[in-house]
N, C-alpha and C positions, 0 to 999 in steps of 0.2 A: 191527570190529563186535562187540558183546558176544555171549557164548555164548547168552543167553536170547533173542536177537533173530534171527529167521530170515526169509528172503525166499522166498516160494513161487515155485518156478520156472515159467515160462511155456512154452507149447507151442512147438515149433520152428516158426518162421514158414514159409510157402510161399516158397521161394526161386526167383528167376527163373533161367532158363538164361543162359549167356554169350551176349551179343549177337552176331549175325552181323556179319562185318567190313564188308559193304556198308552196313549201317545205321550202323555206327560212322563210316565215311568220310563218309556223307551229313551226319551231325551235325557232323563236323569242318569240312566245307565250309561249312555254315550259320554256324558260329561265325566262320570267317574272313571271311565276307561281312559279318558285323557289325563286324569290325575287329580281332578277335583275331589275334595272330601264329600261325604254324604250330605252334610249340612248345606254346603255351598251349592252343590248340584240340585238339591231339593228346591232351594230358594230361586235358582235361575229358571228351572223347569216349570215351576208354578207361576212365575211372573210372565212368562212369554205367552203371547196370545196364540201363536201357531207353533207349537213345539216340533211338529213334524218337519215344517219348513226350516226351522232353526237346526234341527239335527242334521239335515242334508248339508247345511253350510259348514258343519264341523270338518268335513273332508278337505275343504279348501277355504278356510276362514280369511276374511280381509285383513289387511295389515295397516297399522299406524306406526310410522317411524318415530322413535324416541331415542334419547341418549342411551347408548349401551345396547341397542337392539331394536326390536319392534314388537308391538302388541298385536295379538291375534284377536280379531273381533268378529261377531256375527251381527248382522244388521236385521232387526226385528222390530215388531211392535210389542209393547209390554202393557200390563195393567198397572196403572199408577198407584193404586192402593197397596201394591206389593213392594214399594220402594220407600227408602228414607233419604233425607239430605245427607250429604257427606259430612260426617261429624267434625272434621277438622278443616272445614272450608276456610281458606285464608282470607276471604272477603270479610269475615267477622272477627279477625284477630284483634282489632283495636278495641273490642268491647270487653276484652278480658284484662285482668291484671296478673302479670307474671308472678310466680311465687317470690322472686326476689324482692318484690315490693312489700311483702308481709301485710297485705290488706285483707282483712276478714270480711269487708263489705263488698268485695268483688270476686267473682269466681275466677279461677286459674284456667288456662287453656287445657284441653284434654291432652293427654301424652300422645306422642307420635304413634301412628299405626305401624304394625310390624308384619313382615312377610310371614306366612305359615312356615312351620318347621319343615314341612315336606316341601322340598324345592319344586316339585312338579305341580304342586297346587297353585293355581293362580287366584289367590285370595289374600286379603289383608286381615289381620287380627286386631280387634279392639282390645288392648290390655285389660286384665282383670281390674274392675272397679265397681263400686256400688251402682246397681241399676238406676237408682234415683239420680245419680250424678250424670249418667249418660242421657237419661231422659231430660233432665234440666238443661243440659247443653244443647240438645236437639231442639227443645222448646225455645230457648233463648235465640238460637240461630234462625228458627222460623219467624219469630217476632222481628228480629233484626232485618231479614230479607224483605219482609212485608213492609217495613217502615222505610227502607232505603232503596229498594229495587222492586217495587210492587208491580207485578205483571198480571194481577188478577183480572183486570178489565179486558186487556187484549187476549189473554189465554182463554177467557170465557167466551170471547166472540169468535176467535180464530182457532182455538185449540192449541196444542203444542206442536209446532211445525219443525223446529230445529231439533235433530236427534240429540238425546242426552247420552252422555258416556257413563256407563254403569260398570260396577265392579262389586263382586260379592264380598261382604264383610262378615267375619265370624266374631261373635260376641263371646269373649272368654268368660267362664264362670267366675263370679266375684269372689269365691272362696278358694280360688286356686292361685297359687303364687307364680306357677309356670303353666302356660297354656299347652294342652294336648287336645286332640280331636274329642276324646272321650269326656273332656271337661268343658265342652262348649255348650252353651245354652241353646243357641240358635244361629242362624246365618240369615242375611237379608241383603238384597241388592241396594246399592247406594249410588247416588249421583255424583260421581267424580266432577263432571260438569253438567249443570242444569238444575242446581238446587233451587234457584229462583223460580224457574218454570214449574218445578214440582210443588213448591209451597203455594204457588198461585193455584195449581190443580187442587191441592188439599182444601183450600178455602171453598171452592165450589163443592167438593165432595163431602165437606164436613169431617175431614180426617185429620188426625194429629199424629206426630211421630210415635207417641206412646202407644197408640192403638195398633199401629203397624208393627212395632217392635214386640209388644207383649201379647197381642191377640191374633193378628192377621198372619205375620210371618211364621209363627210356630204352628198354626192350625190351618191346614189346607181347606177344611170345610168352611171355617169362618171367612177365609179369603174369597173363596168361590162364591159364598153366599153374598158377600159385600159387593162383588162385581156383578153377580147376577141380578141383584136388586136394581142396579142402574140400567143394565141391559134390558130389563123388562119395560123400561120407558120407551125403548125404540119401537115396541109393538103398538103404541098408542098414536092417535092422531096428532099431528103436529099442532093443530089448533087447541088441542086439549092440554098441551104441555106449557108450563110456566117458562119464563126466561131462564130461571135458575136450573130447571130441569133439562132444558136444552143445552145449557153450558156443561152440566154434568155428563151428557152424552158426548160432548166434544172433548172432554178431558179425561174420560175413564181409560182411554188408551192413548199411547203416545209412541212416536218413533224413537228408537234407541239403538246404540252400538254397545253390545255387552262384551267386555273383555274376558276372553276364555283362555288366553295363553300369553306367555312372554318368552320370546326367543332372544337369547343374549348374544351379543358380539364377543363379550369377554365375561370371565367368571366373576369379576368384581361388581358387576351391576346387579341390583335387586329390583324386584317389582315396586317397592316403595320409591326408589330412584326414578324408575320409568314413569310413575304417576306424577312425581314432581316435574319431570321434564315435560310431560304432556300438559300439565297445568300451565307451566311457563309459556309454552307454545300458544295455547288457547287464549291467554290473556295478554299477549303482546299488543294486540289492537282489538280489544273486545267491545261489544255494543255499550257496556257501561264499565269503564276500566276500574281495576282495583285501585285503592288509594296508594300513595307512595309507601306508607307504612305496611300495608298488606303485601306489596311487591317485595319490599326489603326483608320482611319477616321470612317469607319463603326462601329468598336468597341466602339469608343468614343461616337458617336451618340446614339448607343444602350444603353450604360450605362446611359447617361444623360436622355434618354427617360424613362428608368426604374425608375430613381429617381423621375422624374416628375410624372409618373403614380402612384407611391406609395405615392405621396403627400409630399415628402421630399423637393423638390424644386418647385418653381412656373415656369410656361412656360417662363416668361421673364428671369428668372434667368438661365434656361436651354439654352436659346438662347444666353445670355451673356457669359456663360461659354464655349459654343461652338464656340465663335468668330463670331456668326451671326449677331451682332449688330455693326453698325458703331459708331463713337464718339457721334454724336447727338442722336442717338437712345439709346445709353447707358445712357447718361445724362437724357433723357426723362423717362427712366425706373428706375431711381434713383440709378444706380450703379456707381461706381467710374471708371473713364476713363483711369486710369493708367494701362497699360497692364501687369505690374509686379504683380499688386493686383489680376487681373483675373487669372493669372497663379498660384500664391500662393494659392488662394481660391480653384482653380481646384484641386490642390495637397491635400488640406484639405478634399475635397469631395470624391475624387476618389483614393487617395493614400493609404488609410488604408482599411483593409477588412471589407466588410459589405455583408450581405446575399443577398440584393437586387441586387446590381451590379454583385456580384459573380454568381448568378443564371443566369442573363441575358448574361453574357460573356461566361459562360460555354456552354449555349445553342448555341451560335454563333460559338465558336471555337472548340467545341467537345472535350474539355480538361476536365480532371476530377478535376483539381485544378487551380485556378487563383492565381498565385504567386506574391509576392511583386515586382518582376522585371517586370512582365507583367503589373502591375498597374502603375509603375514608367514610363515605356515606353509609356503607354497610355496617361499619363499626359504630358510627354515630347512632344508628338505629338500635343496634344491640345495647349500647350504653343507655339510651332513653328507656329501654324495656323496664328498668328498675324503678321508674317513676312516671311512666307514660300515661297511666290512667288518671293522674291528677291534672293533666294538661288539656287545654282545648286543642282543636285541630290546628288553629293558627300558631298556637304556642309550640306544638310539636314540630311544625314546619320551620319556625325560626330557630328553635333549639337544635334541630338536625342540621340546619345550614351553619350555625355557629360551630358545632363540633366537627362537622365535615371540614371546615376551613382550618380549624386548629389542628386536626389530625394530619393535615397536609403541610404543616409548617416545617421548614428545613431542620429545625431543632429537634424534631421528633422522628426523623427518618432513620436514625441509627445512633448507636453509642450509648444505649441505656438499657437496663433490665428491670424487671419487677418480679418479686417472689410471690407466687400464688399460694404456697403451702403454709399453713399456720404453724406447723411444727418447725419450720425452717426460718421463719421470719423473726427479725429483731426489731423492736420497737423503740430503740433509743439511738440517739446520735445523728440521725439523718439531717436535722436542722443544721447543727454545727458543721457537718460534712459539706452541705450545700454552700453555706456562707464561706467556709474556708476554701472551697473550690473556686469561687469567684475571685478570691484574693490571690490564689496561686496560679490559676490557669488564665485569668483575665477575661473569662467569658464562660458561657454555659458548657459544662462537661457532663458526664454521666449522672452525677447526683442532681443537678439543676434540671436536666432534661426530664428526669423521672419525677421531680416535683411539679414540673409544668403539666406532664400527662395526668398526674393524680389531681392537681388543683382544678384543671379544666372541667372535671366532672362536677365539682361542687359549684364552680361558677355557672355552669349551665344549669344544674338542678335548681339552684336558688335564683336563677335568671338575673344574675348580677350584671352581666354584660350582654350586649347584642353585637352582632357582626359589624354593623355600621350604624351610624347615627342617622337621624332623620333629616330630610331636606330643610335647609334654612340654618342648620347648626354649623358653626365655624369649623369644628374638628370633624372632618369627613373621612379620617383614616379607617382602613380595615382594622378590626380589632387585633388581628394577628400582628400587625405592625407595632401595636402598643404592647402586646405580650412579649415581642422580641426585645423591646426596650427593658421591660421588667426583668427578664431573666439575665440581662447584662448589667444589672444595678443591684447593690446590696439591699437597699430598701425594697425593691421589687421582689427580690427572692424571699426576703423575710415575710413580705405580705402574702405571697403564694403559700408559704409554709403555714402561716396562720390560717389561711383559707382551708387547708387540709385539716388542721386541728379542730377548727370550729365545725366544719362539716361532719367530721367523725364524732364529735360530741353532741350532735343533734341541734346545733344552733346556726343561724344565719351568719355568713361571714362578716367579721367586724374589721374596721379600719385600724391599721396600726401606724405608729410613727416610725421614723428612720431608725430608732434604736430597738424597735421590736416591741414597744409597749402599746397597749390598747388605747385608742383615742376616746376620751370621755367627753360628753356634752356637758353643758352648764348644769343639767338636772342630775348629773352623776351616771347617766345611762351611757353604755357604749355606743359609739357611732357606727352604724352599719356601713358596709362597703357598697359603693355604687359606681356605676359606669363613668358618670361625669367626673367624679374625683379621680378615678384611675386615669382617665384621658388627660386631665389637667396636670397630674403629678408626673406622668411619664411621657415627655415630649421630646422629640429629636432636636437637640440644641445645635444651632450653627456654630461654626468655629468662631471663637472670640480671640481678640488680640491678648497677648500676654499682659498680665498686670504685675504690679509690684509685689503682690501677695504670692505669686506663683513660686518663687524660690523657697517658700516656707516648706514645700513638699520635698521629700527625699528624691533623688534621681530615680531610685528603683520604683517608688510609687508613681512618679510621673510617667516612667516608661509603661507601667501597667495601664495607666489612664490612656496613653496613646494607643496601646495595644487594643484596648476596648473600643476606642474611637475608630480604628482601622476596621474592626469586625463590623461595626455599625454602618460604616461607609460602604463596605462591600455588600452588606444586606440591602442598602439602598440602590446600589447598582443592579443587583439581581432583580429587584422589584421594577426598576426602570426598564430593564430588558424585557420583563414579562409584559409591561404596559404597551410595548410595541404591538402586541397582538389585539389591543382593544379596538382600534378602528376596523370595521368589518366591510366586506363586500356584500352585495345583495343576497348572496347565497349563504351568508353567515361565516364564511371563512375569513381569516385575518387578511387585511389589505396588504400588510407588509410582505405576505407570501406571494402576492401577485406583483407588486411593484418593486419589492426589494429595497435595499439601501445603496446609496451611491458607493461605487468601488473604492474611491479615494477615501471616503469617510471610514469605511470598514478597515482599509489598510492602515490608516492612522491609528484607529483604536487597537487593532491587533498588535501593532508595534508597542503601544503602551502596555498591553497585556503581557506581552513577552518580557518586557523590562521589569514589570511587576512580579512576574513569576520568578525570574532569575534572582531578583532581590530577596524574595521570600525564601527561596532555596538556600541562598547564602546565609540568611539569618537563622534558618533552621540548623544549619551546620554549627553555627556559633552557639546555639542554645543547647542545653543538656536535654537528653531524651526524657520525657515524662509520660508514663503509661498510667492510664486510669485504673483505679482499684478494681479488683475482681468483685463484682457486685452480685453475684449469683445468689448469695445467701443472706442478703440484706432485706429489710422489710419493705422499703418504698420502691 
């Protein structure tokens, strides 16, 4: 906060006394009657300042609409030392390295929280893990929130005014492989929304998550004593209190909405789905927005969870696609360890429209339509997960933009497959198949499309290319136009294949010549691939007059060349059509949708299109039918 900006402090609020234990126990019993397990009911009843008033709300709790149903809540004041931050807060997702990165110097994100086995219990379970790992994650989150969204000053002067959204979390015993209530160590209320406010209160109360989790939550006497020590300050003269003691009185209690039930519209929705939905709603227009990576991380996990719930993918496959498995875990699960394969298969699963993921994403984003660009951006973020921690924020943004553009290329929309299973993959022959395909088909077919999908991962990871050049440079083409030329050229296809081989062998992509050999510098070292050389090598050549050398080519070879030229020309026409949308109205909508095009101009073009279509249909009759190979069991 700047020096010339001050927040006028508020008066110390009237604080309640600690509730009598009979009232606490009656509230706990009422919660258990609703279906809460004893651990969770105990955590809620001890945290609430006025359990008698909260118990009366249980007869008609408030409602919060979420996807798949509504949450039932009670609106109360709670003691802040009884709470912990939400352990899987999406705001901190970029501070972790996903297991797919295989980085020992960075911690992996905690596993997803899961609903309790008892469907009537409105609580989530922290899966079994070493206590030190959970404490470490909570400490790291507290430090991150204080560094990036520090509310300590304002909370100390004003208290916590905006209600926090709380949910009981049950901590599974570290030595149990499958959680049951009898194997729970403890339960504690957690801030689904409000973690930044809570960590600010922690700072004034000198509380850390480890104290709450290990000492205060399991021990009602310790919690009541901790709260009571602060409440005794209220009996002293205001003049006798320090500024920090006054702040402690302001933050010892806070308004909250505690989730005590989830009523489903359909049997498929879970409490975890409802929490994701509520998080998405809360952070559409928040005081401090999530970063793009935070937002996309939540959307990606929700989409994969939806596919898993629908039986489209197995749990292990969802974990692999989400980058939650390291190399050894990937092998043990039977999937390929090549990160380019994971990225390509993620594109196949989420890149095209399907009702399951569309419904899940619409519920989270409150948007009426899930566009192809939204899906491409989602897949791009999932791709980056395998190397994101090594990038700066600006590099993450540019890499995401690059992959989002590539994943929307016409060449990748259909007509290719990728094999995710290690036992079914074949690692030979794909290079020859791709080159031969260009010669026989005259353009990118299933093999080359797959090569493009795989190579794009390594081009992005090694930051070989950027989507566009900087101002002042002569070549201002979008990189997708350059890649389209590469997949229509034998040299380009060989270069993309080399990129895959180099990336998988752990080295930066090298430049190759037209014959497929590595280009070597004068000092004998291979020349690394770079964007400038790629742009210089693959440029759209204008039609040139026939020369005396043309007859040297066979008629069949010349026909293939003309076929390739036709495909490139059509690509240019599509791009020109898209560019009609570039001029915008003041409200950002395309000007062409307001003014339109002259009717006579449109009629003239349509007549050309009809003639073009008729000619192609006739040539298709002349040609023999050629069906792409079944690629389901091939490696790339």
